PASE-212754 format. One line per field, with one value per residue (C-alpha): residue in three letters; residue number from 1; x, y, z. Coordinates in steps of 0.25 Angstrom, whole numbers. Layout:
REM residues N
res: [ala|...]
n: [NUM|...]
xx: [X|...]
yy: [Y|...]
zz: [Z|...]
***
This chain:
REM residues 259
res: [met|asn|arg|ile|arg|ile|gly|val|ile|pro|ala|ala|gly|lys|ala|thr|arg|met|gly|tyr|leu|gly|arg|ile|leu|pro|lys|cys|leu|phe|pro|val|tyr|asp|lys|pro|ile|ile|his|his|val|leu|glu|asn|met|ser|thr|val|gly|val|glu|gln|val|tyr|val|ile|val|asn|tyr|tyr|lys|glu|lys|ile|ile|glu|tyr|leu|ser|gln|val|gln|pro|glu|ile|gly|val|gly|leu|glu|phe|val|asp|gln|ile|lys|leu|ser|gly|ile|ala|asp|ala|ile|met|leu|thr|ser|lys|phe|ile|lys|glu|pro|phe|met|val|ile|leu|gly|asp|asp|cys|thr|met|thr|gln|ser|leu|gly|ser|ile|met|arg|ser|phe|tyr|glu|his|asp|ala|ile|ala|val|glu|gly|val|val|cys|glu|asp|asn|ile|asp|ile|leu|arg|ser|thr|cys|cys|val|glu|leu|asp|gln|asp|arg|gln|ile|met|arg|ile|val|glu|lys|pro|gln|glu|pro|leu|ser|asn|leu|arg|gly|cys|gly|ile|tyr|val|phe|gln|ser|asp|ile|phe|lys|tyr|ile|glu|arg|thr|pro|pro|ser|pro|leu|arg|lys|glu|ser|glu|ile|thr|gln|thr|ile|ala|leu|val|ala|lys|asp|gly|arg|ala|tyr|ala|glu|phe|ile|asn|gly|val|asn|ile|asn|ile|asn|ser|cys|glu|asp|leu|leu|gln|ala|ser|leu|leu|ala|lys|arg|leu|lys|leu|gly|leu|val|glu|asp|leu|gly|met|lys|val|arg|val]
n: [1|2|3|4|5|6|7|8|9|10|11|12|13|14|15|16|17|18|19|20|21|22|23|24|25|26|27|28|29|30|31|32|33|34|35|36|37|38|39|40|41|42|43|44|45|46|47|48|49|50|51|52|53|54|55|56|57|58|59|60|61|62|63|64|65|66|67|68|69|70|71|72|73|74|75|76|77|78|79|80|81|82|83|84|85|86|87|88|89|90|91|92|93|94|95|96|97|98|99|100|101|102|103|104|105|106|107|108|109|110|111|112|113|114|115|116|117|118|119|120|121|122|123|124|125|126|127|128|129|130|131|132|133|134|135|136|137|138|139|140|141|142|143|144|145|146|147|148|149|150|151|152|153|154|155|156|157|158|159|160|161|162|163|164|165|166|167|168|169|170|171|172|173|174|175|176|177|178|179|180|181|182|183|184|185|186|187|188|189|190|191|192|193|194|195|196|197|198|199|200|201|202|203|204|205|206|207|208|209|210|211|212|213|214|215|216|217|218|219|220|221|222|223|224|225|226|227|228|229|230|231|232|233|234|235|236|237|238|239|240|241|242|243|244|245|246|247|248|249|250|251|252|253|254|255|256|257|258|259]
xx: [0|5|8|3|15|7|-4|-13|-21|-31|-32|-35|-50|-57|-67|-78|-88|-79|-81|-70|-60|-62|-58|-45|-40|-40|-48|-37|-31|-44|-41|-44|-41|-26|-22|-28|-35|-24|-15|-24|-24|-9|-9|-19|-10|2|-5|-3|12|9|22|19|7|2|-8|-17|-19|-26|-34|-26|-14|-4|-10|-10|5|9|2|7|21|22|17|24|35|24|16|28|24|29|19|17|6|-1|-10|-24|-26|-40|-49|-55|-57|-50|-47|-40|-32|-27|-24|-14|-5|-5|9|15|8|11|7|-5|-8|-18|-27|-33|-42|-36|-49|-51|-52|-50|-46|-39|-27|-24|-29|-23|-36|-37|-23|-26|-39|-31|-20|-29|-39|-28|-37|-35|-43|-48|-55|-57|-72|-80|-94|-103|-116|-119|-126|-124|-109|-109|-117|-106|-94|-90|-98|-94|-100|-92|-92|-88|-74|-74|-72|-80|-92|-97|-91|-98|-95|-106|-117|-131|-135|-124|-119|-116|-112|-97|-91|-78|-67|-55|-45|-40|-29|-27|-18|-11|-21|-32|-26|-31|-45|-44|-41|-55|-63|-73|-76|-88|-101|-104|-90|-82|-71|-64|-69|-59|-73|-76|-62|-64|-77|-69|-59|-71|-77|-63|-65|-52|-58|-60|-65|-60|-65|-56|-52|-56|-65|-67|-73|-78|-75|-84|-89|-84|-91|-84|-71|-74|-78|-65|-57|-64|-61|-46|-45|-51|-41|-30|-33|-35|-50|-54|-49|-55|-54|-64|-75|-85|-77|-85|-82]
yy: [0|14|23|37|46|58|61|73|75|87|90|105|105|107|97|106|95|89|97|99|91|99|111|106|97|96|84|76|76|70|57|44|35|36|46|58|56|61|51|40|47|47|32|29|37|28|16|21|26|41|47|62|69|83|87|99|107|119|118|115|112|113|101|92|96|93|80|75|80|72|58|61|50|40|43|43|52|66|77|91|101|109|121|123|137|137|126|124|110|96|98|111|105|94|104|110|99|99|106|94|82|77|63|54|57|53|62|59|69|72|68|55|43|30|17|9|0|5|15|6|4|19|19|7|14|27|19|9|20|30|40|55|53|41|43|33|29|21|16|25|21|34|43|56|53|52|65|72|66|62|52|45|37|27|18|3|7|17|28|40|45|55|60|71|78|78|73|74|62|53|46|33|27|29|40|46|47|57|48|51|48|58|60|73|77|80|93|98|92|100|113|110|107|118|122|115|123|120|121|129|119|111|97|85|77|87|86|71|73|81|69|59|67|63|48|48|47|35|30|18|11|13|0|4|13|28|37|51|59|70|68|64|51|48|51|41|31|32|32|19|12|17|11|-3|-3|0|-11|-21|-22|-20|-31|-27|-12|-13|-4|-11|-8|0|5]
zz: [0|-3|8|11|17|20|29|32|45|45|60|60|64|77|84|87|90|101|112|122|115|103|111|116|105|90|86|80|94|101|108|102|114|115|104|97|84|75|81|76|63|61|65|54|44|48|43|28|31|32|36|35|41|39|51|48|61|66|79|91|81|92|99|86|84|98|98|85|87|100|94|80|84|87|75|65|55|50|55|49|54|44|49|43|47|42|45|31|29|28|14|16|27|18|7|17|15|0|-1|7|1|-14|-12|-6|8|19|26|39|47|61|67|60|69|62|68|58|57|43|32|22|14|11|6|-3|-8|-11|-20|-26|-32|-35|-27|-24|-11|-2|11|21|24|34|35|43|50|56|46|55|55|40|39|48|40|26|18|5|-7|-14|-26|-25|-27|-15|-24|-18|-25|-15|-3|6|19|30|21|25|17|18|5|11|24|21|29|25|36|38|30|16|6|-4|-16|-16|-28|-16|-15|-28|-24|-11|-19|-26|-14|-10|4|10|10|24|31|21|22|12|15|10|8|-3|-9|-9|-16|-27|-29|-29|-42|-49|-44|-36|-21|-14|0|8|20|33|39|53|61|59|69|66|78|79|94|107|106|92|100|111|101|93|107|111|97|98|112|107|96|105|115|104|106|91|82|69|66|55|51|61|73|83|97]
***
């Protein structure tokens, strides 16, 4: 399997819906059992051979820099921090790395909570389809979660036919996660991405929709569990699962694992 050397972690945003924790920490430093979310993100990147990571920061950036600088020897990757002065969307955050990246790269959102042994399936899909964009997906039974996140519609080859952010009427039961692999061509699509009507931000979902129109966007199922952390209950669920994994109480980290 081909490796990906470069990773990008957008971690600039606030957690306005998380109460006290969101007032004292950036969301990427919320604890999931024994380590912050962003530490789990970096461990997931290591499963595909990432060596250099660009971390996009803004809110409480000094706390992110302090933590990652302390654990860098343990994580074993190079780290560069990039300021996103204006919080204008994930696509714009990724665009800040365009001057550094000229090869395929992985993006995992700083608040993505995915428990997996490997992201190899996403890598295989990326290279097998000669894709410009591949997004990790999971099956989602909760329609309210689908309405508050990203929903995709695929063909039989898992090519993305449609992808919508926060749909009132979900296209399917497939939820897009904050895990992506991109060719550097994605920067050209980001330049063409208009701000969203509601939030006035450049959404990476809309960028992928542009790639899909050219037939170069795919999705791949994550071999593990993804928890969309938007509440204290979600954070507790993620911590309990991480604890069970560390204690060896979960034998099969598949799509059907539940806390």
